[in-house]
MDAnalysis code that builds the backbone (N, CA, C; Angstrom):
import MDAnalysis as mda
import numpy as np

u = mda.Universe.empty(717, n_residues=239, atom_resindex=np.repeat(np.arange(239), 3), trajectory=True)
u.add_TopologyAttr("name", ["N", "CA", "C"] * 239)
u.add_TopologyAttr("resid", np.arange(1, 240))
u.add_TopologyAttr("resname", ["MET", "SER", "ALA", "ASN", "SER", "ASN", "GLY", "ASN", "HIS", "ILE", "SER", "GLN", "GLN", "PHE", "ASP", "THR", "GLU", "LEU", "GLN", "GLU", "VAL", "LYS", "ASP", "HIS", "VAL", "LEU", "VAL", "MET", "GLY", "GLY", "MET", "ALA", "GLU", "LYS", "LEU", "VAL", "ILE", "ASP", "SER", "ALA", "GLN", "ALA", "LEU", "VAL", "ASN", "GLY", "ASP", "THR", "SER", "LEU", "ALA", "GLU", "THR", "VAL", "ARG", "GLU", "ALA", "GLU", "GLN", "ASN", "VAL", "ASP", "ARG", "LEU", "GLN", "VAL", "THR", "ILE", "ASP", "GLU", "GLU", "CYS", "THR", "ARG", "VAL", "ILE", "ALA", "LYS", "ARG", "GLN", "PRO", "THR", "ALA", "SER", "ASP", "LEU", "ARG", "LEU", "ILE", "VAL", "ALA", "VAL", "THR", "LYS", "ILE", "VAL", "GLY", "ASP", "LEU", "GLU", "ARG", "ILE", "GLY", "ASP", "GLU", "ALA", "GLU", "LYS", "ILE", "ALA", "LYS", "ILE", "THR", "GLN", "GLN", "LEU", "ALA", "GLU", "GLU", "GLY", "GLN", "SER", "PRO", "ARG", "GLY", "TYR", "ILE", "GLU", "VAL", "ARG", "HIS", "ILE", "SER", "GLN", "HIS", "VAL", "SER", "LYS", "MET", "LEU", "HIS", "ASP", "ALA", "LEU", "ASP", "ALA", "PHE", "ALA", "ARG", "LEU", "ASP", "THR", "ASP", "MET", "ALA", "LEU", "ALA", "VAL", "MET", "ARG", "GLU", "ASP", "LYS", "SER", "VAL", "ASP", "ALA", "GLU", "TYR", "LYS", "THR", "ALA", "THR", "ARG", "SER", "LEU", "MET", "THR", "PHE", "MET", "MET", "GLU", "ASP", "THR", "ARG", "ASN", "ILE", "SER", "SER", "VAL", "LEU", "ASN", "VAL", "MET", "TRP", "VAL", "LEU", "ARG", "ALA", "LEU", "GLU", "ARG", "ILE", "GLY", "ASP", "HIS", "ALA", "ARG", "ASN", "ILE", "SER", "GLU", "HIS", "ILE", "ILE", "TYR", "MET", "VAL", "LYS", "GLY", "LYS", "ASP", "VAL", "ARG", "HIS", "ALA", "SER", "LEU", "GLN", "GLU", "THR", "LYS", "GLU", "ILE", "LEU", "GLU", "ASP", "ASN", "LYS"])
u.atoms.positions = np.array([
    [14.706, 25.680, -33.482],
    [14.731, 24.310, -32.960],
    [14.041, 23.375, -33.956],
    [14.709, 22.267, -34.281],
    [14.137, 21.321, -35.230],
    [13.001, 20.551, -34.590],
    [12.195, 19.884, -35.446],
    [11.074, 19.097, -34.938],
    [11.570, 17.982, -34.036],
    [12.726, 17.393, -34.413],
    [13.258, 16.285, -33.634],
    [13.718, 16.749, -32.255],
    [14.428, 17.903, -32.229],
    [14.916, 18.419, -30.949],
    [13.765, 18.865, -30.069],
    [12.708, 19.398, -30.688],
    [11.534, 19.788, -29.920],
    [10.866, 18.552, -29.304],
    [10.830, 17.490, -30.094],
    [10.253, 16.235, -29.585],
    [11.060, 15.690, -28.431],
    [12.390, 15.782, -28.548],
    [13.247, 15.318, -27.455],
    [13.036, 16.152, -26.202],
    [12.852, 17.463, -26.407],
    [12.629, 18.366, -25.277],
    [11.337, 18.006, -24.552],
    [10.282, 17.762, -25.323],
    [8.989, 17.381, -24.738],
    [9.114, 16.063, -23.994],
    [9.852, 15.127, -24.592],
    [10.062, 13.824, -23.957],
    [10.812, 13.969, -22.641],
    [11.816, 14.831, -22.620],
    [12.586, 15.062, -21.394],
    [11.715, 15.697, -20.314],
    [10.846, 16.630, -20.738],
    [9.934, 17.252, -19.778],
    [8.993, 16.213, -19.167],
    [8.497, 15.319, -20.013],
    [7.595, 14.271, -19.564],
    [8.298, 13.362, -18.565],
    [9.525, 12.959, -18.888],
    [10.300, 12.108, -17.985],
    [10.524, 12.800, -16.644],
    [10.788, 14.110, -16.699],
    [10.995, 14.876, -15.473],
    [9.725, 14.904, -14.627],
    [8.588, 15.108, -15.286],
    [7.315, 15.146, -14.570],
    [7.012, 13.804, -13.904],
    [7.263, 12.714, -14.624],
    [7.034, 11.382, -14.068],
    [7.961, 11.124, -12.886],
    [9.204, 11.560, -13.000],
    [10.156, 11.364, -11.903],
    [9.738, 12.159, -10.672],
    [9.232, 13.355, -10.892],
    [8.762, 14.163, -9.763],
    [7.594, 13.481, -9.055],
    [6.703, 12.889, -9.834],
    [5.576, 12.168, -9.240],
    [6.090, 11.007, -8.390],
    [7.025, 10.237, -8.938],
    [7.582, 9.093, -8.201],
    [8.306, 9.552, -6.936],
    [9.045, 10.662, -7.050],
    [9.755, 11.188, -5.881],
    [8.778, 11.595, -4.784],
    [7.680, 12.208, -5.173],
    [6.686, 12.630, -4.187],
    [6.012, 11.432, -3.516],
    [5.830, 10.355, -4.266],
    [5.278, 9.127, -3.673],
    [6.224, 8.606, -2.595],
    [7.521, 8.626, -2.891],
    [8.502, 8.138, -1.918],
    [8.557, 9.034, -0.688],
    [8.401, 10.333, -0.890],
    [8.346, 11.257, 0.252],
    [7.123, 10.955, 1.111],
    [5.991, 10.777, 0.457],
    [4.757, 10.458, 1.180],
    [4.888, 9.116, 1.900],
    [5.526, 8.159, 1.230],
    [5.737, 6.859, 1.851],
    [6.621, 6.951, 3.077],
    [7.659, 7.757, 2.994],
    [8.535, 7.956, 4.157],
    [7.796, 8.589, 5.318],
    [6.916, 9.520, 5.009],
    [6.111, 10.165, 6.049],
    [5.176, 9.153, 6.712],
    [4.544, 8.320, 5.888],
    [3.622, 7.309, 6.420],
    [4.370, 6.294, 7.275],
    [5.538, 5.899, 6.816],
    [6.345, 4.937, 7.581],
    [6.716, 5.506, 8.946],
    [7.081, 6.773, 8.986],
    [7.437, 7.409, 10.265],
    [6.229, 7.492, 11.195],
    [5.051, 7.745, 10.630],
    [3.846, 7.797, 11.444],
    [3.585, 6.452, 12.109],
    [3.782, 5.367, 11.371],
    [3.568, 4.029, 11.928],
    [4.542, 3.773, 13.077],
    [5.804, 4.059, 12.843],
    [6.830, 3.823, 13.869],
    [6.570, 4.687, 15.104],
    [6.294, 5.964, 14.887],
    [6.091, 6.886, 16.006],
    [4.812, 6.578, 16.786],
    [3.752, 6.174, 16.092],
    [2.499, 5.891, 16.786],
    [2.655, 4.684, 17.705],
    [3.348, 3.645, 17.228],
    [3.579, 2.464, 18.064],
    [4.485, 2.799, 19.237],
    [5.508, 3.599, 18.974],
    [6.409, 4.006, 20.051],
    [5.671, 4.835, 21.094],
    [4.777, 5.696, 20.632],
    [4.000, 6.524, 21.561],
    [3.156, 5.651, 22.472],
    [2.538, 4.629, 21.915],
    [1.700, 3.741, 22.716],
    [2.528, 2.975, 23.739],
    [3.594, 2.335, 23.287],
    [4.414, 1.505, 24.164],
    [5.016, 2.330, 25.303],
    [5.415, 3.554, 25.003],
    [6.053, 4.403, 26.004],
    [5.070, 5.315, 26.740],
    [3.791, 5.271, 26.361],
    [2.818, 6.165, 26.987],
    [3.122, 7.628, 26.731],
    [3.666, 7.905, 25.543],
    [4.113, 9.262, 25.194],
    [2.985, 10.012, 24.480],
    [2.208, 10.757, 25.231],
    [1.077, 11.476, 24.645],
    [1.523, 12.645, 23.771],
    [2.682, 13.198, 24.080],
    [3.207, 14.294, 23.261],
    [3.543, 13.793, 21.858],
    [4.185, 12.627, 21.785],
    [4.505, 12.037, 20.483],
    [3.222, 11.641, 19.756],
    [2.248, 11.161, 20.514],
    [0.963, 10.794, 19.914],
    [0.305, 12.009, 19.263],
    [0.371, 13.136, 19.915],
    [-0.205, 14.360, 19.364],
    [0.558, 14.799, 18.122],
    [1.876, 14.626, 18.139],
    [2.691, 14.949, 16.965],
    [2.280, 14.097, 15.772],
    [2.009, 12.816, 16.032],
    [1.563, 11.908, 14.961],
    [0.246, 12.394, 14.379],
    [-0.687, 12.772, 15.248],
    [-2.005, 13.205, 14.776],
    [-1.901, 14.473, 13.922],
    [-1.000, 15.357, 14.301],
    [-0.817, 16.586, 13.521],
    [-0.117, 16.298, 12.194],
    [0.883, 15.410, 12.242],
    [1.660, 15.106, 11.040],
    [0.835, 14.338, 10.010],
    [-0.186, 13.608, 10.460],
    [-1.018, 12.849, 9.531],
    [-1.678, 13.762, 8.506],
    [-1.935, 15.005, 8.895],
    [-2.553, 15.954, 7.972],
    [-1.624, 16.274, 6.795],
    [-0.313, 16.197, 7.038],
    [0.641, 16.439, 5.947],
    [0.563, 15.327, 4.902],
    [0.304, 14.104, 5.353],
    [0.132, 12.986, 4.429],
    [-1.104, 13.220, 3.564],
    [-2.177, 13.680, 4.190],
    [-3.407, 13.970, 3.447],
    [-3.156, 15.026, 2.372],
    [-2.434, 16.069, 2.749],
    [-2.183, 17.159, 1.795],
    [-1.316, 16.691, 0.630],
    [-0.343, 15.841, 0.929],
    [0.536, 15.364, -0.139],
    [-0.224, 14.441, -1.085],
    [-1.179, 13.682, -0.569],
    [-2.008, 12.860, -1.451],
    [-2.734, 13.728, -2.469],
    [-3.295, 14.826, -2.012],
    [-4.010, 15.741, -2.909],
    [-3.056, 16.289, -3.969],
    [-1.858, 16.663, -3.539],
    [-0.860, 17.201, -4.463],
    [-0.491, 16.186, -5.540],
    [-0.239, 14.958, -5.125],
    [0.151, 13.918, -6.085],
    [-0.991, 13.602, -7.040],
    [-2.210, 13.537, -6.517],
    [-3.366, 13.286, -7.390],
    [-3.500, 14.385, -8.441],
    [-3.262, 15.619, -8.032],
    [-3.341, 16.737, -8.977],
    [-2.244, 16.625, -10.031],
    [-1.043, 16.216, -9.613],
    [0.055, 16.041, -10.560],
    [-0.284, 14.949, -11.577],
    [-0.870, 13.858, -11.111],
    [-1.243, 12.762, -12.013],
    [-2.303, 13.212, -13.014],
    [-3.250, 14.005, -12.529],
    [-4.295, 14.514, -13.416],
    [-3.712, 15.410, -14.505],
    [-2.752, 16.258, -14.121],
    [-2.114, 17.150, -15.091],
    [-1.323, 16.357, -16.126],
    [-0.622, 15.332, -15.672],
    [0.167, 14.520, -16.599],
    [-0.744, 13.847, -17.623],
    [-1.856, 13.302, -17.157],
    [-2.789, 12.644, -18.076],
    [-3.376, 13.643, -19.070],
    [-3.732, 14.827, -18.567],
    [-4.350, 15.841, -19.423],
    [-3.365, 16.398, -20.460],
    [-2.113, 16.624, -20.035],
    [-1.128, 17.247, -20.907],
    [-0.428, 16.251, -21.827],
    [-0.113, 15.084, -21.295],
    [0.764, 14.160, -22.033],
    [0.032, 12.985, -22.672],
    [-1.179, 12.698, -22.171],
    [-1.929, 11.538, -22.658],
    [-1.027, 10.306, -22.726],
    [-0.489, 9.889, -21.586],
    [0.462, 8.765, -21.564],
    [-0.185, 7.456, -22.012],
    [0.634, 6.591, -22.542],
    [0.153, 5.282, -22.994],
    [1.013, 4.188, -22.375],
    [0.516, 2.965, -22.453],
    [1.250, 1.763, -22.032],
    [1.824, 1.898, -20.627],
    [3.140, 1.697, -20.488],
    [3.760, 1.631, -19.167],
    [3.642, 2.948, -18.411],
    [3.701, 4.068, -19.114],
    [3.585, 5.367, -18.433],
    [2.189, 5.554, -17.848],
    [1.184, 5.111, -18.571],
    [-0.183, 5.212, -18.064],
    [-0.366, 4.282, -16.872],
    [0.209, 3.085, -16.947],
    [0.126, 2.153, -15.814],
    [0.781, 2.752, -14.580],
    [1.889, 3.454, -14.778],
    [2.562, 4.091, -13.649],
    [1.644, 5.107, -12.976],
    [0.998, 5.941, -13.773],
    [0.107, 6.958, -13.220],
    [-1.068, 6.316, -12.478],
    [-1.667, 5.299, -13.085],
    [-2.789, 4.606, -12.446],
    [-2.336, 3.971, -11.134],
    [-1.180, 3.305, -11.164],
    [-0.666, 2.653, -9.959],
    [-0.366, 3.669, -8.865],
    [0.198, 4.805, -9.255],
    [0.528, 5.846, -8.269],
    [-0.724, 6.335, -7.549],
    [-1.802, 6.564, -8.294],
    [-3.031, 7.051, -7.651],
    [-3.556, 6.036, -6.641],
    [-3.368, 4.753, -6.923],
    [-3.808, 3.713, -5.987],
    [-2.856, 3.608, -4.800],
    [-1.560, 3.711, -5.065],
    [-0.565, 3.619, -3.998],
    [-0.736, 4.740, -2.986],
    [-0.936, 5.966, -3.467],
    [-1.076, 7.084, -2.526],
    [-2.364, 6.953, -1.719],
    [-3.369, 6.300, -2.297],
    [-4.586, 6.029, -1.529],
    [-4.299, 5.106, -0.370],
    [-3.486, 4.067, -0.612],
    [-3.108, 3.162, 0.471],
    [-2.226, 3.858, 1.499],
    [-1.320, 4.706, 1.043],
    [-0.469, 5.443, 1.979],
    [-1.298, 6.373, 2.865],
    [-2.308, 6.996, 2.273],
    [-3.170, 7.885, 3.065],
    [-3.908, 7.095, 4.134],
    [-4.353, 5.894, 3.784],
    [-5.070, 5.074, 4.764],
    [-4.131, 4.535, 5.841],
    [-2.876, 4.306, 5.486],
    [-1.877, 3.938, 6.495],
    [-1.730, 5.077, 7.498],
    [-1.699, 6.304, 6.986],
    [-1.647, 7.464, 7.885],
    [-2.848, 7.514, 8.798],
    [-4.012, 7.196, 8.266],
    [-5.232, 7.175, 9.079],
    [-5.124, 6.161, 10.208],
    [-4.584, 4.981, 9.901],
    [-4.449, 3.937, 10.921],
    [-3.451, 4.364, 12.003],
    [-2.363, 5.009, 11.597],
    [-1.383, 5.494, 12.571],
    [-1.999, 6.572, 13.458],
    [-2.806, 7.433, 12.849],
    [-3.489, 8.483, 13.624],
    [-4.455, 7.851, 14.622],
    [-5.082, 6.764, 14.224],
    [-6.004, 6.052, 15.108],
    [-5.250, 5.502, 16.334],
    [-4.061, 4.942, 16.086],
    [-3.240, 4.413, 17.179],
    [-2.853, 5.531, 18.140],
    [-2.491, 6.676, 17.568],
    [-2.106, 7.819, 18.405],
    [-3.278, 8.276, 19.273],
    [-4.455, 8.285, 18.712],
    [-5.644, 8.692, 19.461],
    [-5.920, 7.723, 20.607],
    [-5.780, 6.431, 20.347],
    [-5.982, 5.423, 21.395],
    [-4.929, 5.578, 22.488],
    [-3.713, 5.914, 22.105],
    [-2.648, 6.154, 23.089],
    [-3.062, 7.238, 24.076],
    [-3.649, 8.301, 23.555],
    [-4.095, 9.393, 24.416],
    [-5.247, 8.949, 25.317],
    [-6.134, 8.127, 24.806],
    [-7.248, 7.619, 25.605],
    [-6.750, 6.733, 26.746],
    [-5.790, 5.866, 26.435],
    [-5.239, 4.986, 27.462],
    [-4.515, 5.783, 28.540],
    [-3.840, 6.838, 28.134],
    [-3.142, 7.676, 29.105],
    [-4.134, 8.350, 30.052],
    [-5.277, 8.759, 29.513],
    [-6.303, 9.381, 30.348],
    [-6.878, 8.392, 31.361],
    [-6.959, 7.114, 30.957],
    [-7.469, 6.086, 31.858],
    [-6.421, 5.684, 32.894],
    [-5.152, 5.997, 32.618],
    [-4.088, 5.713, 33.577],
    [-3.778, 4.240, 33.733],
    [-4.001, 3.458, 32.680],
    [-3.759, 2.026, 32.771],
    [-2.697, 1.596, 31.779],
    [-2.012, 0.508, 32.149],
    [-1.005, -0.080, 31.268],
    [-1.358, -1.547, 31.056],
    [-2.279, -1.818, 30.158],
    [-2.739, -3.190, 29.948],
    [-1.721, -4.045, 29.218],
    [-2.020, -5.334, 29.147],
    [-1.176, -6.246, 28.384],
    [-1.313, -5.968, 26.893],
    [-0.394, -6.532, 26.152],
    [-0.479, -6.416, 24.705],
    [0.577, -5.533, 24.083],
    [1.350, -4.828, 24.913],
    [2.332, -3.909, 24.338],
    [3.476, -4.652, 23.646],
    [3.819, -5.833, 24.142],
    [4.874, -6.613, 23.482],
    [4.424, -6.982, 22.070],
    [3.168, -7.394, 21.959],
    [2.619, -7.743, 20.649],
    [2.566, -6.532, 19.735],
    [2.188, -5.386, 20.300],
    [2.144, -4.149, 19.515],
    [3.524, -3.814, 18.971],
    [4.523, -3.903, 19.830],
    [5.889, -3.583, 19.394],
    [6.335, -4.525, 18.275],
    [6.074, -5.803, 18.448],
    [6.532, -6.789, 17.472],
    [5.823, -6.613, 16.127],
    [4.500, -6.526, 16.155],
    [3.754, -6.418, 14.902],
    [4.021, -5.074, 14.223],
    [4.186, -4.019, 15.002],
    [4.471, -2.708, 14.400],
    [5.805, -2.727, 13.675],
    [6.796, -3.413, 14.241],
    [8.094, -3.534, 13.568],
    [7.954, -4.325, 12.272],
    [7.104, -5.346, 12.325],
    [6.904, -6.199, 11.150],
    [6.248, -5.410, 10.009],
    [5.163, -4.709, 10.315],
    [4.461, -3.992, 9.241],
    [5.255, -2.773, 8.775],
    [6.040, -2.178, 9.669],
    [6.900, -1.060, 9.256],
    [7.918, -1.520, 8.229],
    [8.477, -2.711, 8.466],
    [9.443, -3.266, 7.499],
    [8.749, -3.609, 6.189],
    [7.526, -4.143, 6.272],
    [6.777, -4.420, 5.050],
    [6.591, -3.156, 4.224],
    [6.198, -2.081, 4.889],
    [5.983, -0.815, 4.190],
    [7.286, -0.301, 3.604],
    [8.350, -0.367, 4.392],
    [9.659, 0.085, 3.907],
    [10.082, -0.699, 2.663],
    [9.902, -2.015, 2.714],
    [10.292, -2.856, 1.580],
    [9.402, -2.602, 0.359],
    [8.120, -2.340, 0.605],
    [7.217, -2.030, -0.506],
    [7.646, -0.741, -1.201],
    [8.032, 0.254, -0.427],
    [8.496, 1.519, -0.997],
    [9.821, 1.328, -1.737],
    [10.674, 0.460, -1.192],
    [11.932, 0.143, -1.855],
    [11.655, -0.551, -3.189],
    [10.661, -1.456, -3.178],
    [10.285, -2.145, -4.419],
    [9.770, -1.151, -5.453],
    [9.033, -0.157, -4.987],
    [8.531, 0.891, -5.889],
    [9.689, 1.682, -6.487],
    [10.630, 2.067, -5.648],
    [11.766, 2.860, -6.127],
    [12.608, 2.084, -7.133],
    [12.720, 0.777, -6.927],
    [13.582, -0.056, -7.779],
    [12.803, -0.767, -8.888],
    [11.482, -0.651, -8.863],
    [10.619, -1.406, -9.778],
    [10.922, -2.898, -9.655],
    [11.038, -3.356, -8.412],
    [11.462, -4.719, -8.099],
    [10.239, -5.577, -7.757],
    [9.797, -6.385, -8.706],
    [8.597, -7.196, -8.479],
    [8.864, -8.366, -7.540],
    [10.099, -8.870, -7.504],
    [10.418, -9.961, -6.577],
    [10.311, -9.474, -5.132],
    [10.769, -8.265, -4.866],
    [10.648, -7.698, -3.532],
    [9.178, -7.437, -3.192],
    [8.432, -7.002, -4.189],
    [6.997, -6.781, -3.971],
    [6.307, -8.086, -3.586],
    [6.657, -9.181, -4.255],
    [6.084, -10.485, -3.934],
    [6.474, -10.914, -2.524],
    [7.700, -10.626, -2.119],
    [8.155, -10.970, -0.763],
    [7.316, -10.239, 0.283],
    [6.979, -8.988, 0.010],
    [6.122, -8.223, 0.926],
    [4.748, -8.874, 1.023],
    [4.219, -9.308, -0.095],
    [2.915, -9.965, -0.097],
    [2.942, -11.232, 0.756],
    [4.051, -11.964, 0.701],
    [4.178, -13.168, 1.529],
    [4.175, -12.805, 3.011],
    [4.827, -11.717, 3.370],
    [4.921, -11.321, 4.769],
    [3.557, -10.986, 5.368],
    [2.622, -10.571, 4.528],
    [1.289, -10.225, 5.021],
    [0.622, -11.433, 5.677],
    [0.892, -12.624, 5.170],
    [0.352, -13.837, 5.768],
    [0.869, -14.013, 7.192],
    [2.149, -13.725, 7.398],
    [2.749, -13.845, 8.731],
    [2.150, -12.845, 9.697],
    [1.935, -11.628, 9.221],
    [1.327, -10.604, 10.070],
    [-0.088, -11.016, 10.477],
    [-0.842, -11.549, 9.531],
    [-2.200, -12.004, 9.837],
    [-2.181, -13.067, 10.938],
    [-1.231, -13.987, 10.848],
    [-1.125, -15.051, 11.850],
    [-0.746, -14.476, 13.213],
    [0.195, -13.529, 13.228],
    [0.599, -12.899, 14.481],
    [-0.559, -12.127, 15.111],
    [-1.339, -11.468, 14.272],
    [-2.489, -10.708, 14.753],
    [-3.512, -11.630, 15.414],
    [-3.799, -12.754, 14.784],
    [-4.775, -13.687, 15.338],
    [-4.295, -14.270, 16.662],
    [-3.008, -14.596, 16.742],
    [-2.444, -15.143, 17.982],
    [-2.516, -14.118, 19.112],
    [-2.145, -12.879, 18.810],
    [-2.167, -11.821, 19.822],
    [-3.589, -11.535, 20.288],
    [-4.522, -11.547, 19.365],
    [-5.922, -11.286, 19.709],
    [-6.474, -12.374, 20.629],
    [-6.163, -13.619, 20.315],
    [-6.623, -14.722, 21.171],
    [-6.057, -14.596, 22.577],
    [-4.793, -14.221, 22.672],
    [-4.144, -14.069, 23.977],
    [-4.814, -12.974, 24.803],
    [-5.122, -11.855, 24.156],
    [-5.744, -10.745, 24.872],
    [-7.183, -11.061, 25.268],
    [-7.877, -11.788, 24.435],
    [-9.243, -12.176, 24.778],
    [-9.256, -13.099, 26.000],
    [-8.291, -13.996, 26.070],
    [-8.170, -14.878, 27.238],
    [-7.902, -14.051, 28.482],
    [-7.011, -13.076, 28.365],
    [-6.675, -12.211, 29.496],
    [-7.894, -11.431, 29.978],
    [-8.708, -10.952, 29.036],
    [-9.914, -10.209, 29.406],
    [-10.893, -11.085, 30.176],
    [-11.036, -12.314, 29.742],
    [-11.973, -13.212, 30.409],
    [-11.509, -13.575, 31.823],
    [-10.189, -13.591, 31.995],
    [-9.639, -13.927, 33.305],
    [-9.711, -12.752, 34.279],
    [-9.674, -11.553, 33.748],
    [-9.723, -10.359, 34.606],
    [-10.537, -9.280, 33.893],
    [-11.829, -9.234, 34.197],
    [-12.750, -8.333, 33.494],
    [-12.501, -6.856, 33.808],
    [-11.692, -6.563, 34.802],
    [-11.427, -5.158, 35.141],
    [-10.666, -4.441, 34.024],
    [-9.996, -5.211, 33.183],
    [-9.169, -4.606, 32.132],
    [-9.814, -4.634, 30.756],
    [-11.113, -4.909, 30.708],
    [-11.770, -5.058, 29.414],
    [-11.614, -3.814, 28.536],
    [-11.894, -2.659, 29.083],
    [-11.860, -1.426, 28.291],
    [-10.478, -1.153, 27.709],
    [-9.460, -1.221, 28.560],
    [-8.109, -0.905, 28.091],
    [-7.582, -1.958, 27.119],
    [-7.881, -3.241, 27.388],
    [-7.410, -4.290, 26.488],
    [-8.111, -4.205, 25.136],
    [-9.385, -3.840, 25.149],
    [-10.092, -3.648, 23.877],
    [-9.419, -2.567, 23.040],
    [-8.962, -1.519, 23.706],
    [-8.261, -0.458, 22.983],
    [-6.984, -0.985, 22.335],
    [-6.248, -1.823, 23.070],
    [-5.022, -2.390, 22.504],
    [-5.357, -3.318, 21.341],
    [-6.479, -4.038, 21.433],
    [-6.897, -4.896, 20.330],
    [-7.217, -4.069, 19.090],
    [-7.773, -2.876, 19.289],
    [-8.023, -1.977, 18.156],
    [-6.701, -1.516, 17.542],
    [-5.686, -1.330, 18.384],
    [-4.363, -0.960, 17.878],
    [-3.799, -2.089, 17.016],
    [-3.918, -3.314, 17.517],
    [-3.431, -4.460, 16.752],
    [-4.160, -4.584, 15.417],
    [-5.459, -4.298, 15.448],
    [-6.241, -4.337, 14.208],
    [-5.745, -3.274, 13.231],
    [-5.427, -2.091, 13.737],
    [-4.911, -1.019, 12.879],
    [-3.578, -1.436, 12.255],
    [-2.724, -2.074, 13.038],
    [-1.436, -2.530, 12.514],
    [-1.625, -3.613, 11.460],
    [-2.573, -4.515, 11.701],
    [-2.858, -5.553, 10.717],
    [-3.341, -4.931, 9.409],
    [-4.133, -3.887, 9.509],
    [-4.615, -3.199, 8.312],
    [-3.457, -2.503, 7.584],
    [-2.499, -1.988, 8.323],
    [-1.326, -1.369, 7.696],
    [-0.574, -2.405, 6.872],
    [-0.470, -3.625, 7.405],
    [0.141, -4.707, 6.637],
    [-0.625, -4.985, 5.362],
    [-1.965, -4.945, 5.448],
    [-2.798, -5.144, 4.252],
    [-2.508, -4.074, 3.203],
    [-2.365, -2.837, 3.651],
    [-2.097, -1.744, 2.706],
    [-0.709, -1.878, 2.076],
    [0.266, -2.365, 2.849],
    [1.600, -2.601, 2.285],
    [1.516, -3.679, 1.202],
    [0.690, -4.690, 1.450],
    [0.473, -5.723, 0.431],
    [-0.178, -5.098, -0.809],
    [-1.192, -4.259, -0.592],
    [-1.857, -3.611, -1.723],
    [-0.862, -2.832, -2.573],
    [0.020, -2.099, -1.918],
    [1.029, -1.313, -2.632],
    [1.885, -2.231, -3.501],
    [2.240, -3.377, -2.955],
    [3.054, -4.338, -3.707],
    [2.304, -4.848, -4.931],
    [1.009, -5.089, -4.768],
    [0.201, -5.526, -5.908],
    [0.166, -4.457, -6.993],
    [0.056, -3.199, -6.590],
    [0.041, -2.099, -7.556],
    [1.380, -2.001, -8.288],
    [2.470, -2.297, -7.576],
    [3.799, -2.246, -8.199],
    [3.908, -3.310, -9.291],
    [3.399, -4.500, -8.997],
    [3.435, -5.576, -9.998],
    [2.616, -5.179, -11.222],
    [1.473, -4.568, -11.003],
    [0.671, -4.083, -12.134],
    [1.452, -3.033, -12.928],
    [2.090, -2.126, -12.220],
    [2.822, -1.042, -12.871],
    [3.954, -1.577, -13.740],
    [4.673, -2.573, -13.224],
    [5.853, -3.087, -13.931],
    [5.485, -4.120, -14.990],
    [4.584, -5.035, -14.636],
    [4.282, -6.167, -15.518],
    [2.972, -6.015, -16.288],
    [2.132, -5.077, -15.892],
    [0.857, -4.918, -16.574],
    [-0.138, -6.007, -16.218],
    [0.078, -6.687, -15.082],
    [-0.784, -7.771, -14.641],
    [-1.466, -7.391, -13.323],
    [-2.779, -7.525, -13.295],
    [-3.551, -7.222, -12.089],
    [-3.604, -8.477, -11.223],
    [-2.918, -8.444, -10.083],
    [-2.832, -9.629, -9.207],
    [-3.593, -9.423, -7.902],
    [-4.505, -8.457, -7.888],
    [-5.199, -8.149, -6.633],
    [-5.998, -9.326, -6.092],
    [-6.511, -10.170, -6.958],
    [-7.322, -11.292, -6.498],
    [-6.649, -12.634, -6.770],
    [-5.356, -12.584, -7.044],
    [-4.597, -13.812, -7.302],
    [-3.959, -14.314, -6.013],
    [-3.776, -15.622, -5.929],
    [-3.079, -16.203, -4.783],
    [-1.590, -15.902, -4.917],
    [-0.839, -16.156, -3.845],
    [0.600, -15.937, -3.900],
    [1.247, -16.826, -4.959],
    [0.792, -18.068, -5.059],
    [1.345, -18.984, -6.043],
    [1.035, -18.506, -7.463],
    [-0.190, -18.053, -7.666],
    [-0.568, -17.549, -8.981],
    [0.246, -16.311, -9.334],
    [0.463, -15.441, -8.350],
    [1.268, -14.234, -8.587],
    [2.700, -14.599, -8.934],
    [3.252, -15.574, -8.219],
    [4.616, -16.032, -8.503],
    [4.716, -16.562, -9.930],
    [3.724, -17.341, -10.349],
    [3.730, -17.902, -11.701],
    [3.611, -16.806, -12.758],
    [2.795, -15.786, -12.458],
    [2.648, -14.667, -13.388],
    [3.977, -13.954, -13.581],
    [4.688, -13.736, -12.480],
    [5.981, -13.054, -12.557],
    [7.010, -13.900, -13.303],
    [6.992, -15.197, -13.074],
    [7.947, -16.076, -13.763],
    [7.646, -16.124, -15.255],
    [6.364, -16.114, -15.621],
    [5.985, -16.178, -17.037],
    [6.363, -14.897, -17.774],
    [6.476, -13.803, -17.034],
    [6.728, -12.499, -17.667],
    [8.199, -12.083, -17.604],
    [9.048, -12.999, -17.161],
    [10.479, -12.648, -17.110],
    [11.113, -12.800, -18.486],
])
């Protein structure tokens, strides 16, 4: 084998390793997305069996994070990637961290579902839970799509949606607080639903974080502390 063909072989192996890492991120993302959808459905339907399934499945997300982190470490040690390849590895380690925390939030919702079932109450707030859960699930789905396509415009759109989720969360929280003050008998159960809404709002934050990591990966620009307008200008300047 010539030196050139050997170099091509090594390059192909490297590309394969990077693709495997990206594929595993998408698998982990799909798992996290399902946990969010199932946890909200479990709460709305009072399905404790589904809630338990979510809690068990969350451990698979944790294990896959460890696997991906190990793969990234091996790639850095073996290939010593530079420029865009190194940015991809760095971004992946951050993205899987956010995905793992999304799993944690979904597991939290499932646990609250079981607590509410034990109390035997059906408090207000489920309409808000259903609506916000659908919103953040779509944000996560779109963020993963942006990752698969390396689409920074889609990533920016996800970041914009986080503002809407924040507004919906604040409106829902105010409504539930008013309800609690009007009928103190439901304080415990409504507080639990407010914790669910908080978990969903945090999932939206993590979807935004993932989008920021994608922009860094593609453009080499750290926009974690930039405003939406500043991020838009950065993307336009780099086209």
